[in-house]
C-alpha positions as CSV (number, residue, x, y, z in Angstrom):
1,M,-57.7,63.5,23.3
2,T,-53.9,64.6,22.5
3,R,-51.4,62.3,21.2
4,G,-49.7,62.3,24.4
5,V,-52.5,61.1,26.4
6,Q,-53.3,58.3,23.7
7,T,-49.8,57.1,24.1
8,A,-49.9,57.0,27.9
9,Y,-53.1,55.2,27.7
10,V,-51.8,52.6,25.3
11,I,-48.7,52.3,27.6
12,V,-50.8,51.7,30.6
13,I,-53.1,49.1,29.0
14,L,-50.1,47.2,27.7
15,A,-48.3,47.3,31.0
16,L,-51.7,45.8,32.6
17,L,-51.8,43.0,30.0
18,A,-48.1,42.4,30.4
19,A,-48.0,42.3,34.2
20,P,-49.7,39.0,34.9
21,I,-47.3,37.3,32.2
22,V,-44.2,38.8,34.0
23,V,-45.3,37.7,37.4
24,V,-46.0,34.2,36.0
25,A,-42.5,34.0,34.3
26,G,-40.9,35.3,37.4
27,V,-42.7,32.7,39.5
28,S,-41.3,30.0,37.2
29,L,-37.6,31.0,37.9
30,N,-37.8,30.4,41.6
31,A,-35.2,28.3,42.8
32,Q,-37.1,26.9,45.8
33,Q,-40.6,25.3,45.8
34,S,-42.5,28.5,46.3
35,L,-44.6,31.0,44.1
36,R,-42.7,34.2,45.2
37,F,-42.6,37.2,43.2
38,P,-39.9,38.4,42.6
39,P,-38.3,35.4,43.2
40,P,-35.4,35.6,45.8
41,E,-33.1,33.3,43.8
42,L,-33.3,32.4,40.1
43,S,-33.1,28.8,38.7
44,L,-34.4,27.0,35.6
45,R,-34.8,23.7,37.6
46,W,-38.4,23.6,37.3
47,Y,-38.2,23.9,33.5
48,A,-36.2,20.6,33.7
49,A,-38.4,19.2,36.4
50,L,-41.5,19.7,34.0
51,F,-40.1,17.2,31.3
52,S,-38.8,14.7,33.7
53,A,-41.9,14.5,35.8
54,E,-44.4,11.7,34.4
55,D,-47.5,13.1,36.5
56,W,-46.8,16.5,34.1
57,M,-45.9,14.6,31.0
58,V,-48.9,12.5,30.7
59,P,-51.2,15.8,30.9
60,L,-49.0,17.5,28.6
61,R,-49.2,14.7,25.9
62,N,-53.1,14.5,26.4
63,S,-53.5,18.4,25.8
64,L,-51.3,18.1,22.8
65,V,-53.2,15.1,21.4
66,I,-56.5,16.7,22.1
67,A,-55.5,19.9,20.5
68,A,-54.0,18.7,17.4
69,S,-57.0,16.3,16.9
70,S,-59.8,18.5,17.7
71,A,-58.4,21.4,15.6
72,V,-58.0,18.9,12.5
73,L,-61.6,17.7,13.1
74,A,-63.0,21.3,13.3
75,V,-61.4,22.2,10.1
76,A,-62.7,19.2,8.4
77,V,-66.3,20.2,9.6
78,A,-65.9,23.8,8.8
79,L,-64.5,23.4,5.4
80,P,-67.5,21.8,3.6
81,L,-69.8,23.8,5.6
82,A,-68.1,27.2,4.6
83,L,-68.2,25.9,1.0
84,H,-71.8,25.0,1.0
85,V,-72.6,28.7,2.5
86,W,-70.3,30.4,-0.2
87,A,-71.6,28.4,-3.3
88,R,-75.3,28.6,-2.1
89,D,-76.6,31.5,-0.5
90,T,-80.0,30.4,0.7
91,W,-81.8,30.4,3.9
92,V,-80.7,26.7,4.4
93,S,-77.0,27.6,4.2
94,R,-77.4,30.6,6.5
95,A,-79.0,28.2,8.8
96,L,-76.4,25.8,8.9
97,Y,-73.8,28.6,9.1
98,T,-75.6,29.9,12.3
99,L,-75.6,26.4,13.7
100,G,-71.8,26.6,12.9
101,V,-71.2,29.6,15.1
102,A,-73.8,28.9,17.7
103,P,-71.5,26.8,19.9
104,F,-68.9,29.3,20.4
105,M,-71.6,32.0,21.0
106,L,-72.8,30.0,24.1
107,P,-71.3,30.3,27.6
108,P,-68.7,27.3,27.7
109,V,-70.4,26.0,30.9
110,I,-73.7,25.7,28.9
111,S,-72.0,23.9,26.3
112,A,-69.9,21.7,28.6
113,L,-73.2,20.5,30.4
114,G,-74.7,19.5,27.0
115,F,-71.9,17.6,26.1
116,L,-71.8,16.0,29.6
117,V,-75.2,14.6,29.4
118,F,-74.6,13.5,25.7
119,W,-71.7,11.6,26.5
120,V,-72.9,10.1,29.7
121,S,-76.0,8.8,27.6
122,A,-73.7,7.6,24.8
123,G,-71.7,5.7,27.4
124,L,-68.5,7.4,26.4
125,Y,-68.1,9.7,29.3
126,G,-64.3,10.1,30.5
127,Q,-63.0,8.8,27.1
128,I,-60.2,11.1,25.1
129,T,-62.3,10.7,21.9
130,A,-65.1,12.4,23.9
131,T,-63.1,15.4,24.8
132,I,-61.7,15.5,21.3
133,V,-65.1,15.5,19.5
134,S,-66.5,18.2,22.3
135,H,-63.7,20.4,21.7
136,A,-64.1,20.2,17.8
137,V,-67.9,21.2,17.9
138,F,-67.0,24.0,20.5
139,L,-64.0,25.5,18.5
140,V,-65.4,24.8,14.8
141,T,-66.8,28.5,14.7
142,L,-63.2,29.7,14.3
143,P,-62.0,27.9,11.3
144,L,-65.7,28.3,10.0
145,V,-65.2,32.1,10.2
146,T,-61.7,32.2,8.8
147,I,-62.6,29.9,5.9
148,S,-65.6,32.0,5.3
149,L,-63.4,35.1,4.9
150,G,-61.2,33.5,2.6
151,L,-63.9,32.4,0.3
152,A,-65.4,35.8,0.4
153,G,-62.2,37.2,-1.0
154,I,-62.1,34.9,-4.0
155,D,-62.8,36.5,-7.3
156,R,-65.7,34.4,-8.8
157,T,-64.5,35.1,-12.5
158,L,-61.6,32.7,-11.6
159,V,-64.1,30.0,-11.0
160,E,-66.2,30.8,-14.2
161,A,-63.1,30.7,-16.3
162,A,-62.2,27.4,-14.8
163,R,-65.6,26.1,-15.8
164,T,-65.2,27.6,-19.2
165,M,-62.0,25.6,-19.6
166,G,-63.8,22.4,-19.0
167,A,-62.6,21.9,-15.2
168,T,-64.7,19.7,-13.1
169,R,-66.2,20.9,-9.6
170,G,-63.6,18.8,-7.9
171,Q,-60.7,20.1,-10.3
172,I,-62.0,23.6,-9.5
173,L,-62.0,23.0,-5.9
174,R,-58.4,21.5,-5.9
175,T,-56.6,23.9,-8.3
176,V,-58.6,26.9,-7.7
177,I,-60.3,27.2,-4.5
178,L,-58.3,25.4,-1.9
179,P,-54.8,27.0,-2.8
180,L,-56.4,30.4,-2.4
181,I,-58.0,29.6,1.3
182,L,-55.3,27.2,2.3
183,P,-53.8,30.3,4.6
184,Y,-57.3,30.8,6.2
185,M,-57.7,27.0,7.0
186,I,-54.3,27.0,8.6
187,S,-55.3,30.1,10.5
188,G,-58.2,28.3,11.7
189,Y,-56.5,25.4,12.7
190,A,-54.1,27.3,14.7
191,F,-56.7,29.4,16.5
192,A,-58.5,26.1,17.5
193,F,-55.4,24.5,18.6
194,V,-54.4,27.1,20.9
195,L,-57.7,27.6,22.5
196,S,-58.2,23.6,22.9
197,L,-55.0,23.6,24.6
198,N,-56.0,26.0,27.2
199,E,-59.7,25.0,27.4
200,Y,-60.5,23.9,31.0
201,I,-64.2,23.7,31.6
202,I,-65.5,21.3,28.6
203,A,-62.5,19.0,29.4
204,Y,-63.2,18.7,32.9
205,M,-67.1,18.3,32.3
206,V,-66.7,15.7,29.6
207,A,-63.5,13.5,31.0
208,G,-63.3,14.6,34.9
209,F,-60.0,13.4,36.1
210,T,-60.1,10.5,33.7
211,V,-58.3,12.2,31.0
212,E,-56.2,14.9,32.7
213,T,-55.1,17.8,30.5
214,L,-52.7,20.5,31.5
215,P,-55.4,23.1,32.6
216,I,-56.9,20.4,34.7
217,K,-53.5,19.4,36.1
218,I,-52.5,22.9,37.2
219,F,-56.2,23.2,38.9
220,N,-55.3,19.9,40.9
221,S,-51.9,21.2,41.7
222,L,-53.3,24.4,43.3
223,R,-55.7,22.3,45.3
224,Y,-53.0,20.2,46.8
225,G,-49.8,22.4,46.7
226,Y,-48.0,25.1,45.2
227,T,-45.0,24.5,42.6
228,P,-43.5,26.7,40.2
229,I,-43.9,24.0,37.7
230,M,-47.2,25.5,37.3
231,G,-45.8,29.0,36.1
232,V,-43.6,27.1,33.9
233,V,-46.5,25.5,32.1
234,S,-48.2,28.9,31.8
235,V,-45.0,30.4,30.4
236,L,-44.8,27.6,27.8
237,F,-48.3,27.9,26.9
238,I,-47.9,31.7,26.4
239,A,-44.7,31.2,24.2
240,L,-46.5,28.8,21.9
241,A,-49.6,30.9,21.5
242,V,-47.2,34.0,20.7
243,L,-45.3,31.8,18.2
244,I,-48.3,30.8,16.4
245,F,-50.1,34.1,16.3
246,G,-46.9,35.6,15.4
247,L,-46.5,33.3,12.5
248,I,-50.1,34.1,11.3
249,G,-49.4,38.0,11.7
250,K,-46.2,37.6,9.7
251,F,-47.3,35.2,6.8
252,G,-50.9,35.6,6.8
253,N,-53.2,38.3,5.9
254,L,-54.3,39.4,9.5
255,P,-56.2,42.6,8.8
256,R,-58.5,40.2,6.5
257,L,-58.6,37.5,9.0
258,L,-60.1,40.1,11.5
259,G,-62.5,41.3,9.0
260,A,-60.9,44.6,7.9
261,E,-61.8,44.3,4.4
262,R,-65.4,43.4,5.1
263,M,-65.9,46.6,7.3
264,Q,-64.3,48.7,4.6
265,D,-66.9,47.2,1.9
């Protein structure tokens, strides 16, 4: 394949990926209440309408609370699990690691059905707590993988040197290990946050319409009417994801987060 063909192929793929984003952004700029593209008249009125409409602000707050809380919980579960697997390479630790990545490997609808049955049995169906815990369990794979990659890159001689100097396990964890894997913890949190913010199936199955998130609100709006606010929400979601992943790419070790160094080894 010649260089020109490769360049053309990349351009076509990028154009196909960017086209839906361009359409959604254009729809959000309609002056009238329609989903026409290209918009006959441009206006930012729907961006202001989003933040002044209570029926949209409540789902927005719910989505942010659920995403922020579930991402924290996912990291809190993934950190000790990754540390245990790194420190003790036994069949028990490998089995625990497999359990940690299993929820993300299953189809979301299967996981959602399991969460639905569990929370109904526990009497917590429709509670925001159930949605937070369900998202944390489903997304724990992301911080588990990123933290494990960070731990794999630690030179164990640093740990041995700290032990030789008389440091306890807690001191080694606080002064050696955690500072080295902090970027990977932040990256895992960011991945879980963005995916939780956009997740629909589990949120719908666990909370129904009791705890309405933005994806559920968009779905409801599509059923009962069309408004460019849906495009505004989509644009904000895309902008937030680009910002977060852009910061990870700029300040984090993105090739290692994607497993490049492991592949080279």
